[in-house]
N, C-alpha and C positions, 0 to 999 in steps of 0.2 A: 680290187687294188686298194680301195679306201681302207678296208679292214686290215690289210697288210701294213699300210703306212701308219694307221692308228696304233696297231700293235707295236710297231717300232717306236712310236712316240711314247706310248705307255711304258715301254721298256726303258726309256730315258728318264722317266719321272721318279723322283725319290719317294720312298714309302712314307716320308714325312708330309707329303702334300695332303691337303684336306679340303672338304667341301663346305660350302655355306649351308647353314640350316635355314629352313624356310620361316623361322619365327623372328626375323630381325627386320620387320617391315618399317620400324620407326627409328632406324639408325643403329649405331653401335658397331661392334665387331662383326664382320660378315663371315669370317672363317676363323677357326681355331686350329692350329697346326702343331704337330710335334716338332716341326722344324721352326725354330724361333727366329730365323733370319728373315722371314717374310710375314707381314701382317696386312690384312685387307679389312678396311673399315668403311662403312657407309653412314654418312651423316647428311640427312636431307637430300639434296641433289648432287652431293659430292662423294665420289668413291675414291679412296686414297689407298694406294699400295705402298707400304714402307718396307725397305730392305735394310738389314743391319741391326745393330752395329757390327762391323767386321774390320779386320786389319788388311790393308793393302800392302803390296800387290797380291793378286790372286791369279790363278790359272783359268783356263777355259776347258770345259768338258763337253764332249759330244758335238754333233753337227750344228746345234744351235748355240754353241759356245757359251755355256752357262757357267757363271762363277760360283753360284750356290745352287742347291737343289731346286728344280722347277716346282712351281706351286700352282695348285688347281683350286678354283673357287667357283661359286655360282652366285647369281643375283637372285634375291628373294621374290622379285616381281619383274615382269617385262618392263624394260626401260630403254631409253634411246641415248646413246652417246652423242654429245654435240660439241665436245671440245676436250683437250687434254694438255698437260704440261709436265715437265720433269725437273728434278733438281738433285744436286749432289752436295754433301756437306758433312762436317763432323758432328758427333753427338751433341756438342755444345752449340751447334748452329752456325759454325764458321763455314762459309762457302768454300768449295774446292774447285779446281780447274775443271771446266766442262769436258775437256779432253779425256778425263779419267773415267767418264761414263761411256763405255763402248756401245752398249745398246740395252734397251728394254723392249721386249717383244710381247705382244698380247695375241694369243691364238684362241680361236673357237674350235675346240676339238670335235664338236658335233655338227659342224657346217663345212661343206666342201669349198676349197679355194677354186676360183675360176682361172686365175692366172697361173697357178701351179697345180695341175691335175694330180689327183691322188693324195694331196696334202690337205690338212685342215686349214681353215681360213686365218690368215694373218690380218687382223683388223685395225691394229693401232700399234704405235711404238715410237721410240725416239732414240737418237744417238747423241753424239757430242754437240750437235747443233741445238738441241733442247728448244726447238721452235715451239712457241705456245700456239696451240691449234684451236681455232674456233670456226666451225662450219657456218656456211650461210644460214641465216635464220630460216627455220622451218624444215631443215634437213638434218638427218642423223643416222647413226648405225644402230640397228636394233640388237639389244642384248636380251635374249629370251630367258625366262625363268627356267631353271633346271638344266640349262646347257652348261657343259663343262668348259670353263675358260681357264687357260693356262698362261702364266706370266713367267718370262725368262729374263734374267738380268745378267749382264757381263760388264766387268770393269776392265779398264785397259791394263794389260799385264806389265806395262812399263811404268805404271804409276809409282811415284816415290813412296817409300815406306811410311805409312800413316796409320795410326790407330783410331778405332771407333768411327769408321766411315759409314755414312748412311746415304740412302737415296730414296726419292719418292717419285711415284708416277700418279698424278692426280687426274681423274676423269670427271668431267662435268656432264651431268645428266639432265635431260629435259624434264621440266616439272611433270608429274604424273597427270595424264589426261591431255597434255598439250598436243595439238596436231603436228605431226612430224612425218615428212616423206622419207622413207627408208632409202639408204644408199648402199650399193655394193662397194667392195674394196678390192682394188687391183694393183699389184705391185709390178714395177718395171725397173730395169737398171742396166747399166753397161756391164757391171759385174754380174755373175750368176746369182739370182735372188731366191731361187727355189732350192731348198736344202736337199731334195731328192735328186737333184742334178749336180750336187757338189763333186761327184766323181768325174764330171766332165770338165772341171776347171783345169786350165793350163798350169804349167809349172810356175808361172809368174803370179798365180792367184791363190790366196789363202783365206782363212776366215777374217783376216784383217783387210782384205780387199786385193786389188791388182797392184803389183809392184810399180812404183813410179820412178823412172830413171831421171837422171840429172837433166835440167833444162825444161823446156815446154814439151808437154806430152798430150796429144789429142787421141783419145780412145773412143771408138764407136761400136755399137752392136745393133744388128737388125732386129726388128720387132714386128710380130703379127699379133693383133689382139684376138682374143678368143670370145669376145662378146661385143655387141654394139652398146655404146653407153654415152651418156652426157656427163662430162667431168665438171663437177662443181667446186672441187677443192683438190689441191695437189700438195702433199707434204714432201719437201725435198730432204735428201740426206747426202752429206758429203763429209770429207775429212780435211785436216789441215792442208794448206797449199792448193786448195781447190780454186779455180778461176771461174768455172762455168759448168752448169748442167743444162741440157736442152733435149726437148722431144720434138722431132720433126715428122710431118707427114710427107714422105718422099713421093707418093703418087700425085698429090695435089700441089706439091712444092710449097708447103706452108709450115712455118714454125709455130708450134702450138704452145710450147713452154720454153722460156729462156730465163734461167735463174742464176743470179750472180751474188755470191756471198760478200759480207763485210769481213775483211781480214786485217791482221796487223801488218806492219812493214815487213816482217819476216815470213808472212804467209800464214801464220797461225790463225785459226778460225775464230771469228768473233760471234757472228750471227747471220741468219738470213733476215734482213729487214722486212717489215710487214709488206711493203710495196713489192717485194720480190717473191712473196708467197702467193700463189694463184688462189683466189677466192672470188667466185662470181656465181650468183644464183642462176644467171642465164646459161652459163656453161659453154663448153665446146664439145663437139661430137668426135668419137672415135668409132671405127667399125672393123669388121672382120675381113673386109675386101682389100683395103689399102695396105701399102707397105710403109712401115714406120722405122725410125732410127733414133736410138738414144746415144747421146754424146756427152763426154765429160772432158774438161781441159784442166790440167794441173801444171804448176810450175814448181819444180824442185830446185832450190838454189844450188848453183854449181859448187859452192863452198861447203854445203851441208853434207857431212859424211854419213849421217844416220839413214838407215833404210826406211823408206816411206811407202805406205800402201794407201791406195785411194779407192773410194766408191762414189758412184753417181747414180742415185736412185730417186724414184718418186713413188709415193703411196697415193694412188689416185682414188678419190671418192666420187662415185658416179651413180646416177640413176640409170636404169635399163632403158635402151632405145635411144634414138637420136634426140637432140635438143629440140624444143618446140619450135624455135625459129627456123632450124634446118628443115623440120617437117613441113612447116608452112611454105618455105621456099621450094621444096620438092613438089608440093601439091600444085604450086603455080606453074 
């Protein structure tokens, strides 16, 4: 099955995608591509992916909704990802509305996803929330030398006509040789998050998310985890007019995550404030036995005639097995 899905992914990749050479250990450009819209550079402990310049609006292509050809690169040495951030601006440096960046997705084509069987691992990304991510000290996601990493970028197709638009996705890496405990990455959401299941989406769901009707709308989806893990960091993703995202353990009747965004008076998204982004080296446990539920709450103003679609997702960064405190409690 993995070979079939990878074949499909490869079929989506532009012939312009290129690989990093192994002789860039000391920084500089990590990959050189015939497709000039994407450039990957490594300087010290910072790996930066730059998109553009290009003119907006653009369309979306394929299940991963790419605005430009997908790009493949490799890291020259084993490194650990410990944080990331994104930005969108014009070529002269003028910031643009964060809503114009639909998403940036980072996939490891040589590693299986646990949350989406048969798919490659989705290990990092960002949408319009552009939340700056910094994992708890001593934890990271391993990026192995020689593994094929793919980046996908999409811009909002309703963005105003704008020339020379650029975006960046910046990954912070742990210093070489620093002790880092590797984490797995697990994606959950109210909307369908596994692209191999997109054909199961209802008529009210597209690559923009689930249609949000006028007024307050509460949408939930059941969830069963496919691994036992200790969640150390949870990256939230939502759209304009979001009020709340939550993850509940229905078996133990415990709310594990409850994330509320900062929004404008009209509901347009501002940010997930740092105290609303879960980050704790002690973590909380999830398991394959219990029943869980994802919930998102939106408010679409009654006077707003524009069609609105919403998402409510978490990218969970977890170490395998139960958290140490839970293990100690079970032993007692």
